[in-house]
C-alpha positions in Angstrom: 24.2 32.0 -32.9 25.0 28.8 -31.0 25.6 30.7 -27.9 22.2 32.4 -28.2 20.4 29.1 -28.6 22.3 28.0 -25.5 21.4 31.0 -23.5 17.7 30.9 -24.5 17.6 27.2 -23.4 19.2 28.1 -20.0 16.6 30.9 -19.5 13.7 28.6 -20.4 15.1 25.9 -18.0 15.5 28.5 -15.2 11.9 29.8 -15.8 10.4 26.4 -15.8 12.0 25.7 -12.4 10.2 28.6 -11.0 6.7 27.2 -11.8 4.9 25.0 -9.2 5.4 21.4 -10.1 2.4 19.5 -11.4 1.0 16.6 -9.6 1.2 13.1 -11.2 -0.5 10.0 -10.0 2.7 8.9 -8.4 3.2 12.3 -6.6 1.1 12.5 -3.6 2.6 15.6 -2.2 0.3 17.9 -4.4 -3.2 17.2 -3.0 -4.8 14.3 -1.0 -6.5 12.9 -4.2 -3.1 12.3 -5.6 -2.5 9.9 -2.6 -5.5 7.8 -3.9 -3.9 7.5 -7.3 -0.5 6.6 -5.9 -2.2 4.0 -3.7 -4.1 2.5 -6.8 -0.8 2.3 -8.7 1.0 0.6 -6.0 -1.8 -1.7 -5.5 -1.5 -3.0 -9.0 2.1 -4.0 -8.6 1.3 -6.5 -5.9 4.3 -5.2 -4.2 3.5 -5.0 -0.5 6.4 -2.7 0.3 5.3 -0.3 -2.4 1.8 -0.2 -1.2 2.7 0.1 2.4 4.8 3.3 1.5 1.6 5.3 0.9 0.6 4.7 4.5 1.8 6.3 7.5 4.1 4.4 9.8 1.4 3.5 12.4 -1.5 3.4 9.9 -4.5 1.1 10.5 -6.0 -0.9 7.6 -9.4 -2.8 7.8 -9.1 -4.7 4.7 -11.8 -6.2 2.6 -10.4 -9.8 3.0 -9.2 -9.5 6.7 -11.1 -10.4 9.8 -8.9 -8.1 11.8 -7.2 -4.8 11.6 -3.7 -4.7 10.0 -1.6 -2.0 11.9 1.7 -0.7 11.0 3.5 -0.5 7.6 5.3 -3.9 8.0 1.9 -5.6 8.5 0.4 -3.7 5.7 3.1 -4.7 3.4 2.4 -8.3 4.2 -1.3 -7.7 3.5 -0.9 -6.2 0.1 2.0 -8.5 -0.9 0.2 -11.8 -0.3 -0.1 -14.3 -2.9 -3.4 -14.3 -5.0 -3.6 -17.8 -6.4 -4.6 -17.9 -10.2 -4.2 -14.1 -10.6 -1.9 -12.9 -13.3 -2.7 -9.2 -12.8 -4.6 -7.2 -10.2 -6.0 -3.7 -10.1 -8.5 -1.3 -8.7 -10.5 1.6 -10.3 -12.3 4.2 -8.5 -15.9 5.0 -9.0 -18.0 7.5 -7.3 -15.8 9.0 -4.5 -15.2 12.4 -2.8 -12.0 13.7 -1.1 -12.7 16.4 1.4 -10.0 18.4 3.4 -11.2 18.7 6.9 -8.3 20.8 8.4 -4.8 21.8 7.4 -3.0 18.6 6.6 -6.0 16.3 7.2 -8.5 15.0 4.5 -10.9 12.2 4.3 -11.7 10.2 1.1 -14.8 7.8 0.7 -16.6 6.1 -2.0 -16.6 3.2 -4.3 -13.9 1.3 -5.9 -13.7 -2.1 -7.8 -10.9 -4.5 -7.4 -10.0 -6.7 -10.4 -8.2 -10.0 -10.7 -7.3 -11.2 -14.2 -6.7 -14.9 -14.6 -4.4 -16.8 -17.1 -7.3 -17.8 -19.2 -8.1 -14.0 -19.7 -11.2 -14.0 -17.5 -11.6 -11.2 -14.8 -13.1 -11.3 -11.5 -14.6 -8.1 -10.2 -15.2 -7.2 -6.7 -17.2 -4.0 -6.1 -16.3 -2.5 -2.8 -16.5 0.7 -0.7 -13.9 2.5 1.2 -13.0 5.3 3.5 -9.5 6.7 4.2 -8.2 9.5 6.5 -5.2 11.1 4.7 -2.6 13.2 6.5 0.2 15.4 5.0 3.5 14.5 6.7 6.3 16.8 7.6 7.8 16.1 4.2 4.6 17.5 2.5 3.4 14.1 1.1 -0.1 13.0 1.8 -0.4 9.4 3.2 -3.1 7.1 4.4 -3.5 6.9 8.2 -6.6 4.9 8.4 -8.2 2.9 5.7 -11.4 0.8 5.9 -12.6 -1.3 2.8 -15.4 -3.7 2.5 -17.1 -5.4 -0.3 -20.3 -3.7 -1.6 -23.4 -5.8 -0.7 -25.5 -7.0 -3.6 -28.3 -4.6 -4.7 -31.7 -5.4 -3.1 -33.9 -7.3 -5.4 
């Protein structure tokens, strides 16, 4: 009886290994939209190296708070790892956006997202912004950001 349970467990494990893996937010290999989720998760850590890892080696970033482009992973790590005085937590949430595959291994994403900064007193600053990203799938099958433009959303007309 114990052997049957063991054999059944081995059969189930073998069968599970043959199914395609399910994408998670931290698994940007499944589809280009997964790269956006991985980017948002990395951004929330305020760890520049982790954020830069979701970009290609020679990626270009035109950040919301930068007056010039940030080029390459090392520079992007510095951009995302910078100090944010007074912030105890940061995050980003996606609003209306679209991810479109343009060709095999190339996609574009654009839309709205909102950056948030929580302060020690519990208040939260929100920065509605817009973005566009060019995503490419590398030789390893992982989707990464090759070009990223972000800018604050202008106030609504009165």
